[in-house]
Backbone bond lengths (Angstrom), bond angles and torsions (degrees), N, CA, C in turn:
res aa  C-N    CA-C-N  psi(-1)  N-CA   C-N-CA  omega(-1)  CA-C   N-CA-C  phi
1 X - - - 1.429 - - 1.536 108.94 -
2 X 1.291 116.19 157.34 1.438 121.30 -172.92 1.549 111.96 -65.00
3 X 1.301 116.53 -75.33 1.454 119.24 -173.55 1.533 113.53 -112.87
4 X 1.358 116.35 -21.18 1.474 119.57 -175.13 1.515 107.31 -138.18
5 X 1.299 116.64 177.86 1.465 122.27 177.86 1.497 112.11 -88.47
6 X 1.305 120.21 1.52 1.448 122.54 179.16 1.518 109.80 -132.44
7 X 1.336 113.12 146.74 1.485 119.14 -179.76 1.529 105.81 -95.29
8 X 1.288 115.73 106.82 1.467 120.03 -177.53 1.536 114.38 -114.66
9 X 1.330 118.06 6.49 1.425 123.03 177.48 1.499 110.71 -135.80
10 X 1.352 117.42 98.09 1.479 119.98 -177.79 1.489 113.74 -68.65
11 X 1.321 119.40 -3.67 1.456 122.36 177.08 1.520 112.46 -89.03
12 X 1.358 116.72 -2.10 1.475 122.10 -179.06 1.510 108.97 -132.04
13 X 1.330 114.53 148.51 1.466 120.05 178.18 1.540 108.39 -67.53
14 X 1.351 116.36 131.48 1.454 117.59 -178.63 1.558 113.73 -72.55
15 X 1.304 114.81 -11.51 1.468 119.88 -175.50 1.530 113.55 -98.38
16 X 1.318 117.02 -31.99 1.480 117.92 178.56 1.498 114.09 -125.78
17 X 1.357 116.38 -11.55 1.457 120.87 176.49 1.542 112.79 85.08
18 X 1.331 119.18 0.28 1.457 122.67 -178.85 1.571 109.58 -66.83
19 X 1.319 118.31 145.09 1.442 123.61 177.48 1.512 108.17 -66.81
20 X 1.342 117.12 139.53 1.470 124.08 178.89 1.520 109.69 -103.29
21 X 1.306 116.07 149.26 1.478 121.49 178.18 1.531 109.50 -65.43
22 X 1.311 118.54 -34.10 1.455 125.74 174.46 1.490 109.36 -157.05
23 X 1.317 118.61 160.66 1.474 120.62 -178.77 1.493 115.36 -66.36
24 X 1.315 119.71 -32.12 1.485 121.72 -176.80 1.517 111.33 -95.19
25 X 1.365 113.22 -83.61 1.446 120.27 -176.75 1.519 110.72 -60.35
26 X 1.291 118.03 -33.41 1.484 121.44 178.36 1.521 112.37 -61.40
27 X 1.360 115.31 -36.57 1.473 119.05 178.11 1.503 109.27 -69.04
28 X 1.325 117.28 -42.96 1.482 120.65 -179.75 1.525 109.18 -61.92
29 X 1.310 117.78 -45.14 1.460 121.70 179.50 1.539 109.62 -63.10
30 X 1.338 116.59 -40.74 1.473 120.97 -178.14 1.541 109.80 -62.49
31 X 1.340 118.00 -44.92 1.449 119.14 179.52 1.514 113.00 -68.46
32 X 1.332 117.21 -29.77 1.449 119.96 177.26 1.527 111.53 -69.57
33 X 1.363 117.12 -24.46 1.456 121.04 -179.24 1.517 113.19 -100.28
34 X 1.340 117.49 -6.75 1.447 121.64 -177.27 1.558 110.13 -132.31
35 X 1.329 114.00 94.76 1.475 119.80 -175.72 1.513 113.32 -55.36
36 X 1.301 119.52 -37.19 1.471 121.65 -179.03 1.512 109.57 -63.59
37 X 1.326 118.99 -44.26 1.431 121.36 178.72 1.527 110.76 -68.66
38 X 1.306 117.40 -36.85 1.480 120.66 176.98 1.493 111.29 -61.11
39 X 1.316 116.81 -42.13 1.473 122.28 177.71 1.515 110.91 -62.65
40 X 1.306 115.31 -46.36 1.499 120.82 178.67 1.534 110.33 -63.78
41 X 1.310 118.64 -37.37 1.464 121.80 178.02 1.528 110.44 -65.53
42 X 1.352 117.03 -44.20 1.465 120.06 179.14 1.513 109.70 -62.67
43 X 1.308 119.99 -41.18 1.452 123.78 177.80 1.513 110.98 -59.59
44 X 1.347 114.28 -45.97 1.459 119.57 178.83 1.558 110.14 -61.99
45 X 1.333 115.74 -44.95 1.464 120.99 178.69 1.534 112.29 -58.87
46 X 1.304 115.89 -42.84 1.458 121.17 177.81 1.517 111.85 -61.48
47 X 1.295 116.06 -36.59 1.485 121.55 -177.78 1.534 111.32 -74.07
48 X 1.310 119.12 -34.70 1.473 120.39 -178.40 1.521 114.20 -96.45
49 X 1.309 117.30 -6.62 1.462 120.28 -177.52 1.537 112.55 -54.38
50 X 1.282 118.62 -41.76 1.458 123.76 -178.76 1.531 111.70 -72.39
51 X 1.350 116.91 -18.26 1.458 121.02 -179.21 1.537 111.79 -83.42
52 X 1.339 116.31 -15.57 1.433 121.44 -178.73 1.517 109.82 -100.90
53 X 1.294 115.42 119.62 1.497 118.38 -178.38 1.537 109.20 -59.44
54 X 1.295 116.28 129.19 1.447 119.14 177.82 1.554 112.15 85.34
55 X 1.335 117.12 1.10 1.453 120.77 -178.96 1.537 113.57 86.45
56 X 1.274 115.09 169.64 1.492 122.79 -177.17 1.496 107.43 -85.88
57 X 1.311 118.80 124.69 1.428 122.15 178.65 1.511 114.13 -104.03
58 X 1.363 116.92 -10.02 1.452 117.87 -172.99 1.443 117.09 -113.94
């Protein structure tokens, strides 16, 4: 995560702190354009997958 252990600003990437064009699609676009953030997002998803009943769909 960028500066803290929690993501409290959906307008910024939680991994690098860069401003996002929008909280949803902007984050997806950001990770597509930033391999380091994409890798960190995949690591995060792998870690929480077992916490979400039925697996992570998003």
